[in-house]
C-alpha positions as CSV (number, residue, x, y, z in Angstrom):
1,M,208.5,36.9,57.7
2,A,208.4,37.3,61.5
3,H,205.0,37.8,63.2
4,N,205.8,37.6,66.6
5,S,204.6,40.8,68.8
6,R,208.0,40.7,70.6
7,P,211.5,40.1,70.2
8,L,212.7,35.9,70.6
9,R,215.6,35.5,72.7
10,F,218.3,32.6,71.1
11,L,221.4,31.6,73.5
12,L,223.9,29.6,71.6
13,L,226.3,27.7,73.0
14,H,229.8,27.0,71.5
15,S,233.2,25.9,72.4
16,R,236.7,27.6,70.8
17,T,237.8,23.7,70.7
18,G,238.5,24.1,67.3
19,G,236.8,26.5,64.5
20,G,234.1,25.0,63.5
21,H,231.5,24.5,66.5
22,L,231.6,28.8,66.5
23,R,232.1,29.5,63.0
24,V,228.6,27.1,62.1
25,A,227.5,29.1,65.6
26,R,228.0,32.6,64.1
27,T,226.7,31.6,60.6
28,V,223.8,30.8,61.9
29,A,223.3,33.8,64.4
30,E,223.6,35.8,60.7
31,A,220.9,33.7,59.7
32,L,218.8,34.5,62.3
33,R,219.2,38.4,62.0
34,E,219.1,38.7,58.6
35,R,216.0,36.4,58.5
36,Y,214.1,38.1,61.8
37,G,216.6,41.4,62.0
38,D,215.6,42.8,65.7
39,L,213.0,40.5,66.2
40,A,216.0,37.7,66.8
41,Q,218.0,38.7,70.1
42,V,220.7,36.2,69.5
43,T,223.3,35.9,72.5
44,L,226.8,33.7,71.8
45,V,228.3,32.1,74.9
46,D,231.4,29.5,74.9
47,V,229.7,27.9,77.5
48,L,232.6,25.4,78.4
49,A,235.1,28.4,79.3
50,E,232.5,30.3,81.0
51,Y,230.9,27.9,82.6
52,A,231.8,24.7,82.9
53,P,234.1,22.9,85.9
54,W,238.2,23.1,85.7
55,P,239.3,20.9,83.7
56,L,236.6,21.3,81.3
57,C,236.8,24.9,81.1
58,R,240.4,24.8,80.0
59,A,239.5,22.3,76.7
60,P,240.1,25.4,74.2
61,D,243.5,26.2,75.7
62,W,244.0,22.0,75.5
63,Y,242.4,21.1,72.6
64,P,245.4,22.0,70.4
65,I,247.8,20.4,72.6
66,A,245.4,16.8,72.4
67,L,246.0,17.2,68.9
68,R,249.6,17.4,68.5
69,G,251.4,14.0,66.7
70,G,248.4,13.2,64.2
71,G,245.7,13.9,67.0
72,R,246.1,10.0,68.1
73,I,245.6,10.2,71.4
74,Y,242.6,12.6,71.1
75,G,241.2,10.1,68.3
76,W,241.8,7.4,71.0
77,G,239.6,9.0,74.2
78,F,236.9,10.1,71.1
79,R,236.2,6.4,70.8
80,I,236.6,4.9,74.8
81,L,234.1,8.1,75.5
82,N,231.8,7.2,72.6
83,G,228.9,5.3,74.2
84,R,225.6,6.8,75.3
85,R,226.0,4.9,78.7
86,R,229.2,6.5,79.4
87,V,228.6,10.0,78.5
88,W,225.9,9.7,80.7
89,T,228.4,7.9,83.8
90,L,230.3,11.1,83.7
91,C,227.8,13.4,83.5
92,H,226.3,12.0,86.6
93,L,229.6,11.9,88.3
94,V,230.2,15.5,88.2
95,W,226.1,16.2,88.6
96,P,226.3,18.2,92.0
97,V,229.6,20.7,90.5
98,T,227.6,20.7,87.1
99,Y,224.1,21.4,87.8
100,P,224.7,24.9,89.9
101,R,226.9,26.8,86.9
102,A,223.9,25.2,84.2
103,L,221.4,26.9,86.5
104,R,224.0,30.3,86.6
105,L,223.7,29.6,82.6
106,F,220.0,29.8,82.6
107,R,219.9,33.2,84.9
108,E,222.5,34.8,83.3
109,H,221.1,34.3,80.5
110,P,217.6,34.0,80.0
111,A,216.3,32.8,76.3
112,D,213.5,31.8,74.2
113,L,215.6,28.8,73.1
114,I,218.5,27.3,73.9
115,V,221.0,25.8,71.3
116,S,224.1,23.8,71.9
117,F,226.6,23.4,68.7
118,H,229.0,21.5,70.9
119,P,227.7,17.8,72.1
120,V,229.9,17.9,75.5
121,P,227.2,20.0,77.6
122,V,224.6,18.8,75.7
123,Y,223.1,16.1,78.3
124,T,223.9,17.9,81.2
125,L,222.0,20.7,80.2
126,S,218.7,19.7,78.8
127,R,219.1,17.4,81.9
128,A,219.5,20.7,84.1
129,L,216.3,22.2,81.9
130,E,214.3,19.6,83.1
131,W,215.2,19.6,86.9
132,A,214.8,23.3,87.4
133,G,211.2,22.7,85.5
134,R,212.1,25.3,83.0
135,S,210.2,24.9,79.5
136,T,212.0,26.5,77.2
137,P,213.2,23.8,74.5
138,F,216.7,22.8,74.3
139,V,217.9,22.1,70.3
140,A,221.2,20.7,69.4
141,V,223.1,21.2,65.7
142,G,225.6,19.0,65.0
143,T,228.8,20.5,63.2
144,D,230.4,17.4,62.0
145,L,229.6,15.6,58.8
146,V,228.9,12.3,59.8
147,V,229.9,11.3,62.9
148,M,228.0,12.3,65.5
149,H,229.6,11.2,69.3
150,A,227.3,9.7,72.2
151,A,227.7,13.2,73.9
152,W,224.8,14.5,71.6
153,A,222.6,12.2,72.8
154,A,220.1,13.5,75.6
155,P,216.6,12.7,76.3
156,G,215.9,16.0,76.6
157,V,216.6,17.7,73.3
158,Y,214.0,18.8,71.5
159,R,215.7,18.4,68.5
160,Y,218.2,17.2,66.7
161,L,219.6,19.6,63.5
162,V,222.3,17.3,61.6
163,A,224.6,17.5,58.4
164,T,223.7,14.3,56.5
165,E,221.8,11.2,56.6
166,A,224.8,9.6,58.0
167,A,225.0,11.2,61.0
168,R,221.3,11.4,61.1
169,E,221.6,7.2,61.6
170,Q,224.3,8.0,64.1
171,L,222.2,9.3,66.2
172,Q,220.0,6.7,65.6
173,R,221.6,4.4,66.8
174,H,222.5,6.1,70.2
175,G,218.5,6.2,70.9
176,I,217.9,9.3,69.4
177,E,214.1,8.7,68.3
178,P,214.0,9.7,64.1
179,E,211.1,12.1,64.6
180,R,213.1,14.3,66.9
181,I,216.4,14.5,63.6
182,E,216.1,16.1,61.0
183,V,218.5,16.7,58.2
184,T,219.3,20.4,57.4
185,G,223.1,20.4,55.8
186,L,225.9,22.0,57.8
187,P,225.4,25.4,58.2
188,V,228.0,27.7,56.2
189,G,228.3,32.0,55.9
190,S,226.0,33.1,52.5
191,Q,229.0,34.7,51.1
192,F,229.9,31.6,50.2
193,Q,227.1,30.9,47.9
194,R,227.5,34.7,46.4
195,I,231.1,34.2,45.8
196,A,231.1,31.1,43.7
197,T,229.4,32.8,41.1
198,E,232.0,35.8,40.7
199,D,235.1,34.9,38.5
200,P,238.3,33.6,39.7
201,I,240.5,36.2,37.7
202,A,238.5,39.3,38.8
203,V,238.9,37.6,42.8
204,R,242.1,36.8,42.5
205,R,243.1,40.7,41.4
206,R,241.0,41.8,44.6
207,L,243.2,40.0,46.5
208,G,246.5,41.2,45.2
209,L,247.3,37.7,43.2
210,E,249.2,36.7,39.5
211,P,245.2,36.4,37.8
212,E,246.4,34.1,35.2
213,R,249.1,31.8,37.2
214,P,247.7,28.7,38.7
215,T,246.6,28.9,42.2
216,V,246.9,26.8,45.3
217,L,245.2,27.5,48.7
218,L,246.4,25.2,51.6
219,M,245.0,25.5,55.3
220,G,245.6,23.6,58.2
221,G,242.0,24.4,60.1
222,G,241.2,27.3,62.6
223,V,244.0,25.6,65.0
224,G,246.9,25.4,62.5
225,F,248.3,22.4,62.4
226,E,251.5,21.9,62.3
227,P,252.1,19.4,59.6
228,L,251.3,21.8,57.2
229,E,254.4,22.9,57.1
230,A,255.6,19.9,55.5
231,V,252.2,20.1,53.3
232,A,253.1,22.9,51.6
233,R,257.1,22.4,51.1
234,A,256.5,19.5,49.2
235,V,253.7,21.0,47.4
236,A,255.9,24.2,46.5
237,A,258.3,21.6,45.0
238,A,256.2,19.9,42.7
239,T,254.0,22.8,41.2
240,P,256.9,25.3,40.6
241,T,254.5,27.1,38.2
242,A,252.0,27.6,40.4
243,Q,251.1,30.2,42.9
244,L,250.4,29.5,46.8
245,I,248.1,30.7,49.5
246,L,249.4,29.3,53.4
247,I,246.6,29.6,56.0
248,A,247.8,29.3,59.3
249,G,245.0,30.1,60.9
250,Q,246.0,30.8,64.6
251,N,248.9,29.5,64.8
252,E,251.1,32.4,65.2
253,R,254.8,29.9,65.8
254,L,253.2,28.5,62.3
255,R,252.2,32.0,61.0
256,A,256.4,32.9,61.6
257,R,258.0,29.9,60.3
258,L,256.1,30.2,56.6
259,L,257.2,33.7,56.2
260,A,260.8,32.7,56.6
261,I,260.7,30.1,54.2
262,P,262.4,30.9,50.6
263,W,259.6,29.7,48.7
264,P,260.9,28.6,45.3
265,G,257.0,30.4,43.1
266,P,254.6,33.2,44.3
267,T,253.5,32.5,47.9
268,R,251.6,34.9,50.3
269,V,251.3,33.7,54.0
270,E,248.1,34.8,56.0
271,G,247.7,34.0,59.7
272,F,244.0,34.0,60.3
273,V,241.8,35.3,58.2
274,E,237.4,36.0,57.3
275,N,237.3,36.4,53.8
276,I,238.3,32.4,53.8
277,H,236.1,32.5,51.0
278,E,237.7,35.0,48.5
279,W,240.9,32.7,49.3
280,M,238.6,29.8,48.3
281,R,237.0,31.5,45.5
282,A,240.4,32.6,43.7
283,A,241.9,28.9,44.1
284,D,242.2,26.5,41.5
285,V,242.9,23.5,44.4
286,L,242.2,23.8,48.2
287,V,244.9,21.5,50.2
288,T,242.9,21.1,53.5
289,K,242.6,18.8,56.7
290,A,238.7,17.0,56.5
291,G,237.5,19.6,59.1
292,P,234.0,19.3,58.4
293,T,233.3,23.2,58.4
294,T,236.1,23.9,55.8
295,I,235.0,20.6,53.5
296,A,231.3,22.4,53.1
297,E,232.3,26.1,52.4
298,A,234.3,24.2,49.6
299,L,231.2,22.5,48.6
300,T,229.5,25.7,48.7
301,V,232.2,27.5,46.7
302,G,232.7,24.7,44.4
303,I,236.8,24.0,44.3
304,P,238.4,20.4,44.6
305,M,239.9,19.5,47.7
306,V,242.8,17.1,48.3
307,L,242.7,16.3,51.9
308,W,246.2,16.0,53.4
309,G,244.9,14.8,56.7
310,A,242.2,13.9,59.6
311,I,241.6,14.0,62.9
312,P,241.4,10.4,64.0
313,A,237.6,8.9,64.5
314,Q,236.1,12.0,64.6
315,E,237.4,13.7,60.6
316,T,238.0,9.7,58.9
317,P,234.6,9.6,57.7
318,N,234.6,13.0,56.0
319,V,237.3,11.7,53.5
320,Q,234.8,9.4,52.8
321,L,232.3,11.4,52.4
322,V,234.0,13.7,49.6
323,V,235.8,11.2,47.7
324,Q,232.9,9.2,46.9
325,A,231.2,12.0,45.9
326,G,233.7,12.4,43.6
327,A,234.3,16.1,44.8
328,G,237.7,15.7,45.8
329,I,241.2,13.0,46.9
330,W,242.5,11.7,50.1
331,A,246.4,11.6,49.9
332,P,247.6,11.3,53.6
333,G,251.4,12.8,54.1
334,P,253.3,15.2,52.1
335,E,254.7,13.0,49.2
336,R,251.1,11.7,48.5
337,T,249.6,15.2,49.0
338,A,252.0,17.3,46.2
339,T,251.5,14.3,43.7
340,A,247.9,14.7,43.8
341,V,248.4,18.7,43.4
342,A,250.4,18.1,41.0
343,R,248.1,16.3,39.1
344,L,244.9,18.7,39.1
345,V,247.0,21.7,38.5
346,A,247.9,20.3,35.5
347,N,244.3,18.7,34.2
348,P,241.7,21.5,33.8
349,T,239.3,19.2,33.4
350,A,239.8,17.0,36.3
351,R,239.4,19.8,38.0
352,R,236.0,21.3,36.5
353,V,234.1,17.6,37.0
354,A,235.2,17.5,41.1
355,A,234.0,21.0,41.1
356,G,230.9,19.6,39.8
357,E,230.7,17.4,41.7
358,A,231.1,19.6,44.9
359,R,228.7,21.7,44.3
360,R,225.8,18.8,44.0
361,L,227.0,17.9,47.3
362,A,226.8,21.0,49.0
363,S,223.9,22.4,51.5
364,P,224.0,26.5,50.4
365,E,220.5,26.6,52.2
366,A,221.6,25.1,55.5
367,A,221.8,28.2,57.2
368,R,218.0,29.5,56.2
369,R,216.8,26.3,57.0
370,V,218.2,26.2,60.2
371,A,217.3,28.9,61.3
372,D,213.7,29.2,60.4
373,I,213.4,25.7,62.0
374,L,215.1,27.4,65.1
375,W,212.5,30.7,64.8
376,E,209.7,28.1,64.6
377,T,210.5,26.1,67.2
378,A,210.8,29.1,69.3
379,S,207.8,30.6,68.7
380,H,206.1,27.9,68.9
381,R,207.2,26.0,72.0
382,P,207.3,22.8,73.2
383,P,204.2,22.6,76.0
384,A,206.1,22.3,79.3
385,P,207.3,19.5,81.1
386,Q,204.6,17.9,84.0
387,S,206.2,19.2,87.0
388,S,207.5,16.6,89.8
389,T,207.6,17.0,93.2
390,V,211.5,18.0,94.5
391,P,211.3,14.5,96.8
392,A,210.4,12.4,93.2
393,I,213.4,14.5,91.8
394,V,215.4,13.5,94.3
395,R,215.1,10.1,94.2
396,E,215.2,9.6,90.8
397,Q,218.6,11.2,91.0
398,L,219.6,8.8,93.5
399,R,218.7,6.1,91.8
400,R,220.8,7.7,88.4
401,W,224.0,7.6,91.1
402,R,223.4,4.6,92.2
403,R,223.2,3.3,89.0
404,T,226.7,5.2,87.9
405,L,228.4,4.0,91.0
406,Q,227.5,0.2,90.1
407,D,228.8,0.8,86.7
408,V,232.5,2.3,87.9
409,A,232.9,0.2,90.5
410,P,234.5,-2.8,88.7
411,F,236.7,-0.1,87.0
412,L,237.6,0.9,90.7
413,I,238.8,-2.1,92.4
414,R,240.5,-3.5,89.7
């Protein structure tokens, strides 16, 4: 498939703020290697942890803390900053600190294409490429199903690859031209597509589960959200004939608590797992929060969902997407979740209908599609920007800083 005479270098930028950004980046990296072999040289970098100034460099550590108490503080901050001019104002204020770090990133990881799977560095890095006079194309891959925060919006991004038409519309509202946006679906690993054809009974046997017993998989995201414990207790009480699989993610304290509970029926407790596709296929019902990557994977496998929670502002639109398609049920809170799960466990017909709707909503080819677009972009690099004299660049930045001060001055006076 590849005709280039030399390997192409892909720099994929992610952050461990949650599990989705890294999972999507890894999925695209795998698709590039599967399709183009050694001609695709892929480097993954945690851009916030390794190159952002304080306090952004601590974002991966602070992210779980910000989501405590249902994530209301996080949702508030998400909404407050969801404006293009507000984002750009902040980026201009910290530009003297972030620009040298961006140059160090470019120097330490030379690439034919730079791809961001996280919104925070998008404006700064695209602007830094322009300032440095580099022609390296910059692509942004959206990692949410519906919401595209204003932080994604930047004039220097060559192309946006997003999950849904709703995500495209959000970017357009932030001022991004339609011709720069392409709907690809949210990339999920090829293993989710392959496992969807396997017999669930065989998968259960392979995992050491009771093959004939109704099976419910409960998840709390990669971070391992604390409400999972209360949800699992309620589901266990409401479905005494089912076996439960509890995935605590990276939350070791939660995993230890779950292991210590005397569950009324057969229950498996796992921490972070790499074979989540097998656990999904083994289950009759998935009980999860409305994380975009988990939803995209579940749609590909074709498993009905009961959504027990969502991060405010960022994930709540995912609920509407799933429910309107008939692929799942919105049942916030332990008791409502348990009732919904019990009804699905007792109704195989409803499960089959929801599974079919899930597969219709899925985009199993998204990873390959994204990989091909990235390869094409790197192979046919866009023209280099017209060179600017240093004084002209300085004048432009001074103008931007002056506008920034005008924006923030009223708040400082207050």
